[in-house]
C-alpha positions as CSV (number, residue, x, y, z in Angstrom):
1,M,41.5,-7.7,37.5
2,T,43.9,-10.3,36.5
3,Y,43.4,-13.1,33.7
4,D,45.5,-15.3,31.9
5,V,44.5,-14.0,28.5
6,I,42.8,-11.3,27.4
7,V,41.2,-11.3,23.8
8,I,40.1,-8.0,22.0
9,G,37.4,-8.3,19.7
10,A,34.3,-10.9,20.0
11,G,33.9,-11.4,16.4
12,S,34.3,-14.6,14.6
13,M,37.8,-15.0,15.4
14,G,37.7,-13.6,18.8
15,S,35.0,-15.6,20.2
16,A,36.5,-18.8,18.6
17,T,39.7,-18.1,20.4
18,S,37.8,-17.5,23.9
19,Y,36.1,-20.6,23.4
20,Q,39.5,-22.5,22.7
21,L,41.2,-20.9,25.4
22,A,38.4,-21.3,27.8
23,K,38.1,-25.1,26.9
24,R,41.9,-25.5,28.0
25,G,41.2,-24.3,31.3
26,R,42.4,-20.6,30.9
27,R,41.0,-17.6,32.8
28,V,39.9,-15.6,29.6
29,L,38.6,-12.0,29.4
30,C,37.1,-11.0,25.8
31,L,36.6,-7.4,25.3
32,E,34.1,-6.2,22.6
33,Q,33.3,-2.6,21.6
34,F,29.9,-3.2,20.5
35,N,27.0,-5.7,20.8
36,I,27.6,-9.4,20.8
37,G,26.6,-10.3,17.1
38,H,26.9,-6.9,16.0
39,D,26.5,-5.8,12.2
40,L,29.4,-3.3,12.0
41,G,32.0,-5.7,11.0
42,S,32.4,-8.5,8.8
43,A,30.4,-11.5,10.3
44,H,26.9,-10.5,9.4
45,G,24.7,-11.0,6.6
46,V,23.2,-14.4,7.5
47,N,26.1,-16.6,6.0
48,R,29.7,-17.0,4.7
49,I,31.0,-19.2,2.0
50,I,33.2,-22.2,2.9
51,R,35.1,-24.3,0.5
52,L,37.9,-26.9,0.1
53,A,38.9,-26.0,-3.3
54,Y,41.0,-23.2,-2.3
55,A,41.8,-21.0,-5.2
56,E,44.0,-18.5,-3.3
57,H,46.5,-21.1,-2.1
58,P,46.9,-24.8,-1.6
59,A,48.5,-24.3,1.7
60,Y,45.1,-23.3,3.2
61,V,43.5,-26.6,2.4
62,P,45.0,-28.6,5.5
63,L,43.6,-25.6,7.7
64,L,40.1,-26.0,5.9
65,R,39.9,-29.6,6.6
66,R,40.5,-28.8,10.5
67,A,38.1,-26.0,10.1
68,Y,35.2,-28.3,8.9
69,T,36.0,-30.7,11.9
70,L,36.1,-27.6,14.5
71,W,32.6,-26.3,12.7
72,R,30.9,-29.7,13.4
73,E,32.3,-29.7,17.0
74,I,30.7,-26.4,17.8
75,E,27.6,-27.4,16.1
76,R,27.5,-30.5,18.5
77,T,28.2,-28.3,21.5
78,A,25.6,-25.6,20.6
79,K,23.2,-28.1,19.7
80,E,22.6,-25.7,16.4
81,R,23.3,-26.6,12.8
82,L,25.8,-24.1,11.5
83,L,27.5,-25.8,8.5
84,F,25.6,-26.5,5.6
85,I,26.7,-28.2,2.5
86,T,25.9,-27.1,-1.2
87,G,28.7,-27.9,-3.3
88,G,30.9,-25.2,-4.6
89,I,31.9,-23.9,-7.9
90,D,35.1,-21.9,-8.7
91,A,34.8,-20.3,-12.1
92,G,36.4,-18.1,-14.5
93,P,38.7,-18.0,-17.5
94,E,40.7,-21.4,-18.1
95,D,43.9,-19.3,-17.4
96,G,42.8,-17.2,-14.7
97,E,43.5,-17.2,-11.1
98,I,40.3,-18.7,-9.8
99,F,40.2,-21.5,-12.1
100,R,43.7,-22.3,-12.0
101,G,44.1,-21.9,-8.3
102,S,41.1,-24.0,-7.5
103,L,42.2,-26.7,-9.6
104,A,45.7,-26.7,-8.2
105,S,44.3,-27.1,-4.8
106,C,42.2,-30.3,-5.8
107,L,45.2,-32.0,-7.6
108,E,47.4,-31.2,-4.8
109,H,45.3,-32.4,-1.9
110,K,43.5,-35.0,-4.0
111,L,40.2,-33.6,-3.5
112,K,37.4,-35.0,-5.4
113,H,36.0,-32.4,-7.9
114,E,35.0,-32.0,-11.5
115,I,35.8,-29.7,-14.5
116,L,32.6,-28.4,-16.3
117,T,32.2,-26.0,-19.4
118,S,30.0,-23.3,-19.1
119,R,27.5,-25.2,-21.1
120,E,27.9,-28.2,-18.6
121,L,27.7,-25.8,-15.7
122,T,24.3,-24.3,-17.1
123,R,23.1,-27.7,-17.8
124,R,23.7,-29.1,-14.0
125,F,22.8,-25.8,-12.5
126,P,20.7,-23.8,-14.6
127,G,20.7,-20.5,-12.6
128,F,24.2,-19.9,-14.2
129,R,24.5,-18.2,-17.6
130,L,28.5,-17.6,-17.7
131,P,30.2,-16.9,-21.0
132,K,31.5,-20.0,-23.2
133,A,35.1,-19.2,-22.6
134,M,34.9,-19.8,-19.0
135,K,35.4,-23.0,-17.0
136,A,34.5,-24.3,-13.6
137,V,35.9,-26.7,-10.8
138,Y,32.9,-28.3,-9.1
139,Q,33.7,-29.6,-5.3
140,G,31.3,-31.3,-3.5
141,D,32.2,-30.2,0.1
142,G,31.5,-26.6,-0.5
143,G,28.7,-24.7,1.4
144,F,28.3,-21.8,3.9
145,V,28.1,-21.4,7.5
146,L,25.9,-19.2,9.6
147,S,28.0,-16.5,10.6
148,E,25.9,-14.5,12.8
149,R,24.9,-17.6,14.7
150,A,28.6,-19.2,14.9
151,V,29.4,-16.2,16.8
152,V,26.9,-16.4,19.1
153,A,27.5,-20.2,19.5
154,Y,31.0,-19.7,20.3
155,I,30.7,-16.9,22.8
156,T,27.9,-18.8,24.5
157,A,30.2,-21.9,24.7
158,A,33.2,-19.8,26.0
159,Q,30.5,-18.4,28.8
160,A,29.8,-22.0,29.7
161,L,33.2,-22.8,30.2
162,G,34.0,-19.6,32.5
163,A,35.2,-17.0,30.2
164,E,34.2,-13.8,30.9
165,I,32.4,-11.5,28.0
166,H,32.3,-7.7,28.3
167,A,30.1,-6.1,25.4
168,R,30.2,-2.7,24.9
169,E,33.4,-1.8,26.3
170,A,36.0,-0.2,24.1
171,V,39.6,-0.7,24.3
172,R,41.5,2.7,24.8
173,N,45.2,1.3,25.1
174,W,47.4,-1.5,25.9
175,E,51.1,-1.8,27.2
176,V,53.4,-4.3,28.4
177,K,54.9,-3.7,31.8
178,R,57.0,-6.0,33.7
179,G,56.3,-8.9,31.5
180,R,52.4,-8.5,31.7
181,V,49.9,-7.0,29.2
182,I,47.8,-4.0,30.5
183,V,44.6,-3.4,28.7
184,G,42.7,-0.1,29.4
185,T,39.2,0.4,28.4
186,D,36.4,3.2,28.6
187,K,35.1,1.1,31.9
188,G,38.4,-0.1,33.6
189,R,41.9,-1.5,33.5
190,Y,42.7,-5.2,33.3
191,S,45.8,-7.5,33.4
192,A,47.0,-10.4,31.9
193,S,50.1,-12.7,31.1
194,K,49.0,-12.7,27.2
195,L,46.8,-10.5,24.8
196,V,45.2,-11.8,21.7
197,I,44.2,-9.0,19.1
198,T,41.5,-10.2,17.0
199,A,39.9,-6.8,16.3
200,G,38.8,-7.0,12.7
201,A,38.7,-3.7,10.9
202,W,40.0,-2.2,14.0
203,A,43.2,-4.1,14.3
204,S,45.5,-1.4,12.8
205,K,44.1,1.0,15.2
206,L,45.3,-1.3,18.1
207,V,48.6,-2.1,16.4
208,P,50.3,1.0,14.9
209,S,52.9,-1.1,13.0
210,L,49.9,-2.6,11.0
211,R,48.6,1.0,10.0
212,K,52.1,2.3,9.3
213,R,52.7,-0.6,6.9
214,K,49.3,-0.8,5.5
215,L,48.9,-4.4,6.5
216,A,45.3,-4.4,7.4
217,V,43.5,-1.8,5.7
218,P,39.6,-1.7,6.0
219,E,37.5,-1.6,2.8
220,R,33.6,-0.7,2.5
221,Q,31.9,-3.7,0.9
222,V,28.2,-4.4,-0.1
223,L,25.9,-7.5,-0.4
224,I,22.4,-7.6,-2.2
225,W,19.8,-10.2,-1.9
226,T,17.4,-10.4,-4.7
227,Q,14.3,-12.4,-5.2
228,P,14.8,-14.8,-8.1
229,K,12.4,-14.8,-11.2
230,S,12.8,-18.3,-11.3
231,P,12.7,-19.5,-7.6
232,A,13.5,-23.2,-8.2
233,L,16.7,-22.6,-9.8
234,F,18.3,-20.9,-6.5
235,R,17.0,-22.7,-3.7
236,M,19.1,-24.9,-1.2
237,G,19.6,-28.3,-3.0
238,A,19.4,-26.7,-6.4
239,F,22.2,-24.0,-6.5
240,P,25.9,-24.2,-5.1
241,V,27.9,-21.4,-3.4
242,F,30.0,-19.9,-6.1
243,N,33.3,-17.7,-6.4
244,M,34.0,-16.9,-9.8
245,E,36.2,-14.1,-11.8
246,A,35.3,-12.6,-15.1
247,V,37.0,-10.2,-17.4
248,E,34.5,-7.1,-18.1
249,D,35.4,-4.3,-20.2
250,G,39.4,-5.2,-20.1
251,A,39.1,-5.3,-16.0
252,T,39.1,-8.8,-14.1
253,N,36.3,-8.6,-11.5
254,R,35.6,-11.4,-8.8
255,Y,31.9,-12.3,-7.4
256,Y,30.8,-14.6,-5.1
257,G,27.1,-15.9,-4.0
258,M,25.0,-18.5,-2.7
259,P,21.4,-20.2,-2.7
260,V,18.5,-18.6,-0.8
261,Y,18.9,-19.0,3.1
262,G,17.6,-16.6,5.8
263,V,16.7,-13.9,3.7
264,P,14.3,-14.5,0.9
265,G,16.7,-13.6,-1.8
266,F,19.9,-14.8,-3.9
267,K,22.7,-13.4,-2.1
268,L,25.8,-11.7,-4.2
269,G,28.8,-10.0,-3.7
270,K,31.6,-8.1,-5.6
271,Y,35.2,-8.4,-4.1
272,H,36.6,-4.8,-3.5
273,H,33.0,-3.6,-4.3
274,R,34.1,-0.2,-5.1
275,R,37.8,0.0,-3.9
276,Q,36.8,2.2,-1.1
277,T,39.3,2.3,1.9
278,V,37.4,3.5,4.9
279,D,38.1,4.1,8.6
280,P,35.6,1.8,10.4
281,N,34.5,4.5,13.0
282,N,33.1,6.7,10.2
283,M,32.4,4.3,7.3
284,D,29.2,5.0,5.1
285,R,27.1,2.3,6.1
286,E,24.1,2.9,3.8
287,C,23.6,1.3,0.5
288,H,23.2,3.5,-2.5
289,P,21.9,3.1,-6.0
290,E,25.5,3.1,-7.3
291,D,26.1,0.2,-5.2
292,E,22.7,-1.8,-6.5
293,A,23.7,-0.9,-10.0
294,I,27.5,-2.6,-9.7
295,L,25.9,-6.1,-8.3
296,R,22.7,-5.7,-10.3
297,A,25.1,-5.6,-13.7
298,A,26.5,-8.9,-12.7
299,I,23.3,-10.4,-12.0
300,G,21.7,-9.6,-15.2
301,R,24.7,-10.6,-17.0
302,Y,25.7,-14.1,-15.4
303,F,22.1,-15.0,-13.1
304,P,19.6,-13.4,-15.1
305,D,16.8,-15.8,-13.7
306,A,18.1,-14.2,-10.3
307,N,17.2,-10.9,-11.2
308,G,14.0,-9.9,-9.7
309,P,13.1,-7.3,-6.9
310,T,15.8,-6.5,-4.4
311,M,14.9,-7.9,-0.9
312,A,17.9,-6.7,1.1
313,M,21.2,-4.8,1.0
314,K,24.0,-4.7,3.5
315,T,27.3,-3.1,4.1
316,C,30.1,-4.9,5.5
317,L,34.0,-4.7,6.1
318,F,37.0,-6.3,4.3
319,T,40.5,-5.7,6.2
320,N,42.9,-6.4,3.5
321,S,46.5,-7.5,3.8
322,P,48.7,-6.2,0.7
323,D,48.9,-10.0,-0.8
324,E,45.3,-10.8,0.5
325,H,46.6,-13.6,2.8
326,F,46.1,-13.6,6.7
327,I,48.3,-12.3,9.5
328,L,48.5,-15.1,12.3
329,D,51.6,-14.3,14.4
330,A,53.2,-12.9,17.3
331,H,53.5,-9.0,17.9
332,P,57.2,-8.1,16.4
333,E,58.1,-6.3,19.5
334,F,56.2,-8.1,22.2
335,P,56.1,-11.9,22.3
336,Q,53.3,-11.8,25.1
337,V,50.8,-10.4,22.1
338,S,49.5,-12.2,19.1
339,I,47.6,-10.9,16.2
340,A,44.9,-12.3,14.1
341,A,44.2,-9.7,11.2
342,G,44.1,-9.2,7.4
343,F,41.4,-11.6,6.4
344,S,41.2,-10.0,3.2
345,G,37.3,-11.0,2.6
346,H,38.1,-14.5,2.7
347,G,38.7,-15.5,6.4
348,F,35.2,-16.1,7.9
349,K,35.5,-19.7,7.0
350,F,38.7,-20.3,8.9
351,A,37.3,-18.9,12.4
352,S,37.1,-22.2,13.9
353,V,40.7,-23.0,13.2
354,V,42.2,-19.7,13.7
355,G,40.6,-19.8,17.3
356,E,42.3,-23.1,18.0
357,I,45.8,-21.2,16.4
358,M,45.7,-18.2,18.6
359,A,44.7,-20.4,21.5
360,D,48.1,-22.0,20.9
361,F,49.7,-18.7,20.4
362,A,48.6,-17.4,23.6
363,M,49.7,-21.0,25.4
364,M,52.9,-21.6,23.7
365,G,54.1,-18.7,21.7
366,G,53.1,-20.2,18.4
367,S,51.4,-23.0,16.5
368,N,52.2,-26.3,15.2
369,W,49.8,-25.5,12.3
370,L,52.2,-22.8,11.3
371,E,55.5,-24.2,12.2
372,N,56.7,-24.5,8.4
373,L,54.3,-21.9,6.9
374,D,55.6,-18.4,6.2
375,L,52.4,-17.5,4.4
376,F,50.9,-15.9,7.6
377,R,53.9,-14.1,9.2
378,I,53.9,-10.4,9.6
379,G,57.4,-10.1,8.2
380,R,56.9,-12.2,5.2
381,K,58.0,-10.9,1.7
382,R,55.0,-9.3,0.0
């Protein structure tokens, strides 16, 4: 079978890319090795944080503004609410990366924000109990996206525009022959003018150079939901999403979480949970007492009113680049192939705009979004 573009991976990035390509009139085939909306990758667990005050780098903010616009667009198309605004907190030591980075993005991009002491934060949002030395940036546009529903919305919209989606079909190999891309799966062979690889934790299995240079390394991650002892403090409207770092026993740890939604519990995760690099095909997907203890310690310390019974726990995957910035680029050897990978635990919120960027790559060999931005190049200095 012959297509204009083949997309490998129908998760957050692949579903949005397929939609954007179909919207532009391209004949699209999207291949997914698991079910559509599966829980083996990085997009499950009900929701993911979105925030404009971006501590990671101010260059992300214009992309985020576009992402918000595109999330609203797919909401209208799907006739389903996907983006919820709660306000967002970025907290940590005043000289730490989170507080300084978030504030820098707010100042550079003139984002409306407030600076709160830990006492002022608790007064505003009583669920927080942060150390006195910590400060917080509050930015009112923070919130979350329903990650599982967003993937389904993009796939459904892509199908309505004529995209062909194959679930439960694993890619075995791909090659470029006489200027065209040939993709082999466990069910057939397909040909296209262009290939987009959005395979998440499996990207390095499809692009050996990513594996050799350790540019997209899968890592086991764990999430927990706990029943609050004081439910009113953590309900929607009373508690914001948050991103925070804290110095504990001489080490700097980073946590994230959000109000009760979807699962009857307060949601919390720790970045780089136990620093377990994994093969995604053989990852331990069970949640163990050791996992719970790490997350419980943080809840007890910083959110004691949320430290009730466990409601749920889930594993998921980060796919880390060395500097934790994304890879959005053409393949270094094959210009017909483009890659979106290495989202390093903070990529989902960008899925709507990454879909647009990768559609640009497939159609034009690049994107105006990245024209003067080397942050996402494969060959950047790290």
